[in-house]
C-alpha positions, 0 to 999 in steps of 0.5 A: 423847226417847231411842231406848227412849223413840221405839219405846215411844211408835211401839208404843202410838201403832199399838195406840191405833190398832188399837184405834181402828180396833176401836171404830170399826167397834163402834160402826158395827156397832152403829148399823146393829144400831139402825138408825141411823147411826153418830155423825159427831162429839162431839155425834151420841157424846153422843146414840147414847151416850145412847140406846145405855144406854137399849137396855141399862137396857131391860126384858126385852119377850120375852113380853109381848103390845106388840098388846094392846088394853090398852095403849090401852085403860088408857093412862090407867092406863099415863100415870100410873104412868108420870109416878110413876115418872119423879118418883121 
């Protein structure tokens, strides 16, 4: 390894460490916002990623009356609709 390679490698490692700490902080902040535990291993990171993706892809429920009795009264219709959607 040449001295110039060593300096470049040292710079890249320092940048990677900074990026890693930034990522850790972002994951911790997101976990707090979602009220879940930050992942500590590979399996938990995959679960965390899937959870975050579900949040990103979730429909905007602003303006929807989630306390309406209609959700209970039309439970079967909703179940059929969800079942049909999952088969697409």
